[in-house]
C-alpha positions in Angstrom: -29.7 -138.2 -49.9 -27.3 -137.2 -52.6 -28.4 -135.0 -55.6 -27.7 -137.8 -58.3 -30.2 -140.4 -56.4 -32.8 -137.7 -56.0 -32.7 -136.9 -59.9 -32.8 -140.8 -60.3 -35.6 -141.7 -58.1 -37.7 -138.4 -59.8 -37.0 -139.3 -63.4 -38.1 -143.0 -62.5 -41.2 -141.9 -60.9 -41.9 -139.7 -63.7 -41.3 -142.6 -66.2 -43.6 -145.0 -64.3 -46.5 -142.4 -64.3 -46.0 -141.6 -67.8 -46.1 -145.5 -68.2 -49.2 -146.0 -66.5 -50.6 -143.0 -68.2 -49.6 -144.2 -71.5 -51.2 -147.6 -70.7 -54.4 -146.0 -69.5 -54.5 -143.7 -72.7 -53.8 -146.8 -74.8 -56.9 -148.8 -73.2 -59.0 -145.5 -73.6 -58.2 -145.4 -77.5 -59.0 -148.9 -77.6 -62.3 -148.7 -76.0 -63.0 -145.6 -78.4 -62.1 -147.3 -81.4 -64.1 -150.4 -80.4 -67.3 -148.2 -79.6 -67.1 -146.6 -83.1 -66.5 -149.9 -85.0 -69.6 -151.3 -83.2 -71.5 -148.0 -83.8 -71.8 -147.3 -80.2 -72.1 -144.4 -78.3 -68.5 -143.2 -78.2 -69.1 -139.8 -76.5 -68.3 -141.2 -73.1 -65.3 -142.8 -73.8 -64.0 -139.7 -75.5 -64.9 -137.8 -72.1 -63.1 -140.3 -70.4 -60.1 -140.0 -72.7 -60.1 -136.5 -72.3 -59.9 -136.8 -68.2 -57.2 -139.5 -68.1 -54.9 -137.3 -70.6 -55.7 -134.1 -68.1 -55.0 -136.1 -65.1 -51.8 -137.9 -66.4 -50.4 -134.2 -67.6 -51.3 -132.9 -64.2 -49.9 -135.7 -62.6 -46.6 -135.5 -64.4 -46.6 -131.6 -63.8 -46.9 -132.0 -60.0 -44.4 -134.6 -59.5 -41.7 -132.4 -62.0 -42.7 -129.3 -59.7 -42.1 -131.1 -56.6 -38.9 -132.9 -57.6 -37.6 -129.7 -58.9 -38.4 -128.1 -55.5 -36.6 -130.7 -53.8 -33.6 -130.5 -55.9 -33.4 -126.8 -55.7 -33.5 -126.7 -52.0 -31.1 -129.5 -52.0 -28.7 -127.5 -54.5 -29.0 -124.3 -52.5 -28.5 -125.9 -49.3 -25.3 -128.0 -50.7 -24.2 -124.6 -51.9 -24.6 -122.6 -49.0 -22.8 -125.5 -46.9 -20.0 -125.5 -49.7 -19.8 -121.8 -49.0 -19.8 -121.7 -45.2 -17.1 -124.0 -45.2 -15.0 -122.3 -47.8 -15.3 -119.4 -45.7 -14.7 -121.0 -42.6 -11.5 -122.4 -44.2 -10.3 -118.8 -45.2 -11.5 -117.2 -42.0 -9.3 -120.2 -40.3 -6.6 -119.5 -42.4 -6.7 -116.2 -42.1 -6.8 -116.2 -38.5 -4.0 -118.6 -38.2 -2.1 -116.4 -40.6 -2.5 -113.2 -38.3 -2.0 -115.5 -35.1 1.3 -116.4 -37.0 2.0 -113.1 -37.6 1.4 -111.6 -34.3 3.7 -114.6 -32.9 6.5 -113.8 -35.2 6.3 -110.1 -34.4 6.5 -110.8 -30.5 9.3 -113.3 -31.1 11.1 -110.7 -33.3 10.3 -108.1 -30.6 11.6 -110.5 -27.8 14.7 -111.0 -29.8 15.4 -107.1 -30.4 14.9 -106.5 -26.6 17.4 -109.3 -25.7 19.9 -107.7 -28.1 19.5 -104.2 -26.7 19.8 -105.7 -23.2 23.1 -107.3 -24.1 24.3 -104.1 -25.9 23.4 -102.2 -22.8 25.5 -104.5 -20.6 28.3 -104.1 -23.1 27.7 -100.4 -23.2 28.2 -100.6 -19.4 31.1 -102.7 -19.1 32.8 -100.7 -21.7 31.9 -97.4 -19.8 33.6 -98.9 -16.7 36.7 -100.2 -18.6 36.8 -96.8 -20.0 36.3 -94.9 -16.7 39.0 -96.8 -15.4 41.6 -96.2 -18.3 40.5 -92.6 -17.9 41.1 -92.6 -14.4 44.6 -94.3 -15.1 45.3 -91.8 -17.8 44.8 -88.8 -15.7 46.7 -90.5 -12.7 49.5 -91.4 -15.1 49.5 -87.7 -16.2 49.4 -86.4 -13.2 51.9 -88.4 -11.6 54.3 -87.8 -14.8 53.8 -84.3 -14.8 54.1 -83.5 -11.0 57.5 -85.8 -11.0 59.1 -83.7 -13.8 58.3 -80.2 -12.4 61.1 -80.9 -9.5 63.5 -82.1 -12.2 62.8 -79.2 -14.5 63.4 -76.7 -11.7 66.5 -78.3 -10.4 67.6 -77.9 -14.0 66.8 -74.3 -13.9 68.7 -73.5 -10.8 72.0 -75.2 -12.4 71.7 -73.5 -15.6 71.7 -70.3 -13.5 74.8 -71.4 -11.2 76.6 -72.3 -14.7 76.3 -69.2 -16.4 77.1 -66.9 -12.8 80.3 -68.9 -12.4 81.7 -69.1 -16.2 84.5 -66.7 -16.5 85.4 -65.4 -18.9 82.3 -64.9 -20.5 81.3 -66.2 -23.7 79.1 -65.4 -26.2 78.6 -69.0 -27.6 78.2 -70.3 -24.3 75.9 -67.7 -23.1 73.6 -68.0 -26.0 73.3 -72.1 -25.5 72.6 -71.4 -22.1 70.0 -68.8 -22.8 68.1 -71.4 -25.3 68.4 -74.1 -22.9 66.6 -71.7 -20.0 63.8 -71.0 -22.3 64.0 -75.1 -23.4 63.3 -75.6 -19.8 60.6 -72.4 -19.4 58.8 -74.1 -22.4 58.9 -77.8 -20.9 57.8 -76.4 -17.3 55.1 -74.4 -19.1 53.8 -77.6 -20.7 53.9 -79.6 -17.9 51.9 -77.1 -16.0 49.3 -77.2 -18.9 49.0 -80.8 -19.0 48.4 -80.6 -15.0 45.7 -78.2 -15.7 44.4 -80.5 -18.5 44.3 -83.6 -16.1 42.6 -81.7 -13.3 39.6 -80.6 -15.5 37.7 -83.6 -15.4 38.0 -83.6 -11.4 37.1 -80.1 -11.1 33.9 -80.7 -13.5 32.3 -81.9 -10.3 33.3 -78.9 -7.9 30.7 -77.2 -6.1 29.3 -74.2 -7.7 28.6 -70.7 -5.7 28.0 -67.1 -6.4 31.0 -65.3 -7.6 32.0 -61.8 -8.2 33.5 -61.8 -11.6 35.4 -58.5 -11.3 37.1 -59.9 -8.2 38.5 -62.9 -10.2 39.2 -60.4 -13.2 41.3 -58.2 -10.3 43.4 -61.4 -9.2 44.2 -61.9 -12.7 45.6 -58.7 -13.5 47.7 -58.6 -10.5 49.0 -61.9 -11.2 50.0 -60.8 -14.5 51.5 -56.8 -13.6 54.9 -57.8 -15.3 53.6 -58.4 -18.6 50.7 -55.4 -18.4 53.6 -53.2 -18.0 55.8 -54.5 -20.7 53.3 -53.8 -23.3 51.2 -50.9 -21.3 48.0 -52.5 -21.5 44.8 -50.7 -20.6 41.9 -52.1 -19.3 37.9 -50.9 -19.7 36.0 -53.1 -17.1 32.2 -52.5 -17.1 30.3 -55.4 -15.6 27.2 -53.6 -14.2 24.4 -55.7 -12.8 26.1 -58.8 -14.6 28.8 -59.1 -12.1 27.2 -62.1 -9.9 28.0 -65.2 -11.7 26.7 -68.6 -10.6 30.1 -70.9 -11.1 32.8 -72.7 -10.0 35.7 -70.6 -8.6 38.7 -73.0 -9.7 37.1 -73.1 -13.2 36.0 -69.5 -13.8 39.5 -68.5 -12.7 41.0 -70.7 -15.2 38.8 -69.5 -18.0 39.5 -65.9 -17.1 43.2 -66.6 -16.4 43.2 -68.1 -20.0 42.0 -65.4 -21.9 43.2 -62.6 -20.4 46.5 -63.3 -20.6 46.2 -64.2 -24.1 44.7 -60.6 -24.7 47.7 -59.2 -23.0 50.2 -61.6 -24.7 49.0 -60.8 -28.1 49.1 -57.1 -28.3 49.9 -55.5 -31.3 53.0 -53.5 -31.1 51.7 -50.9 -33.8 49.1 -49.2 -31.2 48.1 -48.9 -27.6 47.2 -52.1 -26.0 43.6 -52.1 -24.8 41.5 -54.8 -23.2 37.8 -54.2 -22.9 35.8 -56.8 -20.6 32.0 -56.2 -20.2 29.1 -58.3 -19.3 25.0 -58.2 -19.7 22.5 -60.5 -18.9 19.6 -61.9 -21.3 17.0 -63.8 -19.4 18.8 -66.7 -17.4 22.1 -66.4 -19.6 24.9 -64.1 -18.5 27.1 -62.9 -21.7 30.8 -61.9 -20.9 32.8 -60.5 -23.5 36.7 -59.8 -23.6 37.9 -58.1 -26.7 41.4 -56.7 -27.4 43.0 -54.9 -30.4 45.8 -57.0 -30.5 47.3 -58.9 -33.5 44.3 -61.3 -34.1 43.9 -64.1 -36.6 42.9 -65.4 -39.8 39.9 -67.4 -38.8 39.5 -68.4 -42.6 43.0 -70.3 -42.2 42.5 -71.7 -38.7 38.9 -72.0 -38.0 38.9 -75.8 -37.8 41.6 -75.7 -35.5 40.9 -72.9 -33.1 40.2 -75.3 -29.7 42.1 -78.2 -30.2 45.0 -79.0 -28.3 48.3 -78.3 -28.4 47.6 -75.9 -31.4 49.3 -72.8 -31.9 48.9 -69.3 -34.4 51.4 -67.2 -33.6 55.3 -68.2 -32.8 56.7 -65.3 -31.4 55.0 -65.7 -28.1 55.6 -68.5 -25.7 52.8 -70.9 -25.1 51.5 -74.7 -25.7 48.1 -74.4 -27.3 46.4 -75.8 -24.3 44.7 -72.8 -22.9 41.6 -72.5 -25.7 41.2 -76.0 -25.2 40.7 -75.8 -21.5 38.2 -72.8 -21.8 36.4 -74.5 -24.4 36.2 -77.5 -22.4 35.2 -75.9 -19.2 32.1 -74.0 -20.9 30.3 -76.7 -22.8 30.6 -79.2 -19.7 29.2 -76.6 -17.5 26.3 -75.9 -20.1 27.7 -72.9 -21.7 29.3 -72.0 -24.8 32.3 -69.8 -26.5 32.0 -67.6 -29.7 35.6 -66.6 -31.0 35.7 -63.4 -33.9 38.8 -62.2 -34.8 40.3 -60.0 -37.8 44.2 -60.1 -38.8 46.0 -57.0 -37.4 42.6 -55.6 -36.0 42.0 -58.1 -32.5 40.0 -60.6 -31.2 36.6 -60.8 -29.5 35.6 -63.6 -27.5 32.2 -64.1 -25.9 31.4 -66.4 -23.2 27.7 -67.5 -22.7 27.1 -68.9 -19.0 23.8 -70.5 -18.1 22.3 -69.2 -14.8 19.8 -70.5 -12.3 16.2 -69.5 -12.9 16.6 -67.8 -9.1 19.4 -65.7 -10.3 18.0 -62.3 -9.7 16.5 -63.2 -6.1 19.8 -64.5 -4.8 21.9 -61.6 -6.4 20.1 -59.5 -4.7 20.4 -61.2 -1.4 24.4 -61.3 -1.7 24.5 -57.6 -2.8 22.1 -56.7 0.2 24.7 -58.7 2.2 27.7 -57.3 1.0 26.5 -53.5 1.3 25.5 -54.3 5.1 29.0 -56.0 5.8 
């Protein structure tokens, strides 16, 4: 039943009761008036009238109270139903919204994962292509450099023959031949350095072993005796307990050869050439230092180009500017590092940091014991 019908029925019932009560009251007043006019006992009719009015008022009050309670309960139930409906709709809408957001998030995550997978595949393809190009480039550099070595040697031999056969001696011809010989030597040095650069990547995977740093230094000094005698270079070597190093032999030989030959050929003509080589350990790091008192360099001027390929800072000494690039690459690719300090007309100091395995001390002791027994 709707609230409008309930109100209509309740008001109609109240109106009927009020009408009946009015008719009864009117009849009671008529009997009372008639009794008074006839001088009859009117007290009884007055009592009846009072009872009728009380009953009528009480009936109207009771009906109104009952109808009001029904209407109030009906309204309360209706409002409660509306509230639940509203809450249910909001909750449903909120649930749908959250579900939609979750689905959107999941779809976005799937899309991102697909993009990442595609990018990974593209990176793998690019890496393979880059590796092939690097291998091809290394092979090309190696082949070209190797093929150029024989013609350079032939040219040098021909220059010597021509120089010895020319009679009479001509200063201009001798000067020209000397310049040609220097050019071929420089070209030969460049080819050798390019071959060394091409071999670096292949040598990075070489097996490492325990090496004697002093032994490799002795080999480098022996190979450079002509320059050492030319400059009268004095070596001060103190390696102590840090003489053993776990590294690739070829790589360590290349590093020390580049640094020691630089220390020799960049000696200062103003003082006796001195090269100090010393080492120490700090935890799992072996620190090797090569220090000279040569001509040095202006770091403020050359700081950004110290280890770049084909960068040279002195022109009075032959070179290609590849050696320091090779040293830095070999150190960094083997988890090491290099620090260069230099001052013009004072000297240069190079510090190498080699990361060593944790069992360094035990293995070193076993090597030293085996060497002492032999």
